C-alpha distance (Angstrom), angle and dihedral (degrees) to the residues before:
residue distance angle dihedral
M1 . . .
A2 3.79 . .
I3 3.79 117.5 .
Q4 3.79 115.0 -126.5
M5 3.79 106.5 -145.9
T6 3.79 117.3 -134.2
P7 3.82 126.4 -165.0
D8 3.83 91.2 -108.6
L9 3.81 92.8 47.0
C10 3.80 90.7 49.2
R11 3.82 92.4 51.8
A12 3.82 91.5 45.5
S13 3.80 91.4 49.6
R14 3.79 92.0 49.4
A15 3.79 89.7 50.5
L16 3.82 91.7 53.6
V17 3.79 93.2 53.6
K18 3.82 93.2 35.5
W19 3.79 93.8 -122.5
R20 3.75 127.4 154.2
Q21 3.80 117.8 -142.7
A22 3.80 87.6 -98.7
D23 3.81 90.1 56.1
L24 3.79 91.7 51.3
A25 3.79 90.1 48.5
K26 3.80 90.7 52.3
Q27 3.80 94.2 46.5
S28 3.81 96.5 43.8
G29 3.79 102.7 33.4
V30 3.82 89.7 -127.6
P31 3.82 111.0 132.3
E32 3.80 114.3 -104.3
P33 3.84 93.7 -126.0
T34 3.82 88.4 56.4
I35 3.81 90.5 52.5
Q36 3.81 91.6 46.4
A37 3.79 93.1 50.4
F38 3.79 91.5 46.5
E39 3.81 95.5 49.1
N40 3.80 92.9 44.8
G41 3.79 93.5 48.0
D42 3.76 134.9 90.8
P43 3.85 112.4 -51.0
G44 3.83 88.9 -119.5
R45 3.79 93.2 52.3
R46 3.81 117.6 129.6
M47 3.78 128.4 -146.6
A48 3.81 124.8 -135.5
T49 3.81 111.0 -88.7
M50 3.82 96.5 -113.0
N51 3.82 93.0 46.9
N52 3.80 91.1 45.7
K53 3.81 90.9 52.0
A54 3.82 93.0 47.4
I55 3.81 92.5 50.0
V56 3.80 94.5 46.3
E57 3.82 90.6 48.6
A58 3.81 91.8 48.6
F59 3.81 91.4 53.2
E60 3.80 92.2 44.9
A61 3.79 89.9 49.4
A62 3.81 88.1 52.9
G63 3.79 89.8 57.6
L64 3.80 104.4 -91.3
Q65 3.78 127.6 131.7
F66 3.77 123.1 -154.9
I67 3.79 119.2 -138.8
P68 3.81 112.7 -143.8
E69 3.75 121.3 -127.3
N70 3.79 99.0 -96.5
G71 3.76 102.3 157.4
G72 3.78 93.1 -63.6
G73 3.77 98.1 68.6
L74 3.78 136.5 -102.3
G75 3.80 115.6 -61.6
V76 3.78 148.5 159.7
R77 3.81 134.0 -134.4
Y78 3.76 141.1 162.8
A79 3.80 111.9 -76.1
K80 3.76 119.4 -126.6
P81 3.80 112.8 -97.7
G82 3.78 111.2 -85.8
K83 3.79 94.7 34.0
S84 3.81 97.1 99.2
W85 3.79 138.3 34.8
A86 3.80 88.8 -106.9
H87 3.80 88.7 66.3
E88 3.79 98.4 34.0
G89 3.79 96.9 51.2
V90 3.78 116.2 -179.5
N91 3.82 96.2 10.6
A92 3.80 93.4 57.0
I93 3.79 92.1 42.0
A94 3.80 90.7 52.3
E95 3.79 91.8 47.8
R96 3.80 93.7 47.9
L97 3.80 93.0 47.3
K98 3.80 91.8 43.2
V99 3.80 94.8 -124.7
S100 3.78 129.4 121.5
V101 3.78 119.2 -87.9
Q102 3.80 88.3 -119.2
D103 3.82 91.5 53.7
A104 3.80 90.5 49.3
Q105 3.81 91.5 47.5
D106 3.82 91.7 46.8
A107 3.80 89.8 52.5
I108 3.79 90.9 49.2
D109 3.81 92.7 46.6
A110 3.79 91.1 49.3
G111 3.79 90.5 49.5
A112 3.78 88.9 -119.6
L113 3.78 98.2 151.3
K114 3.78 88.6 149.9
V115 3.82 87.7 68.9
I116 3.79 88.0 76.6
R117 3.79 92.2 56.9
G118 3.80 92.7 42.2
L119 3.78 96.8 56.8
D120 3.76 117.5 115.9
S121 3.76 92.9 -127.1
P122 3.78 118.1 132.7
S123 3.80 87.9 -172.8
I124 3.82 94.5 68.5
T125 3.79 117.9 82.0
E126 3.78 126.7 -153.2
A127 3.82 89.4 -109.6
E128 3.81 91.0 53.3
A129 3.80 91.7 48.9
A130 3.80 89.5 52.6
R131 3.81 91.1 49.8
Y132 3.82 92.0 49.6
E133 3.78 90.4 50.1
E134 3.80 89.9 51.1
V135 3.81 91.2 51.2
I136 3.80 92.1 49.8
R137 3.79 92.9 48.3
S138 3.80 93.1 48.2
G139 3.80 93.5 46.7
R140 3.81 93.4 -126.7
């Protein structure tokens, strides 16, 4: 079930990961003015499907888990460790980039962060590449 972001849920999610709107824009690839307009809009406002997906994925990658509206209301919480690439590190990066764990580790050990950007993978976005680089640099 896809999560439909709301302005309140977006602000709450940013608060949990201590991101400014600019941080969310950088991590999701959604322009900051779009995020500002969305968060400052009507509480029932909806975001375009592609922007919604990018924002949800950015928060999930940062370690958040969305709780579907199941009678108790839509919500967000910290995911258990191991549930996102931010907690899984090299294994999740290797899986996402469709390379072996050893190849991913070798690239990390060699300091070859540019390998991530040089992959012939149409499925990886610029925002995802930046997030993977951040994870590698931080050692998470």
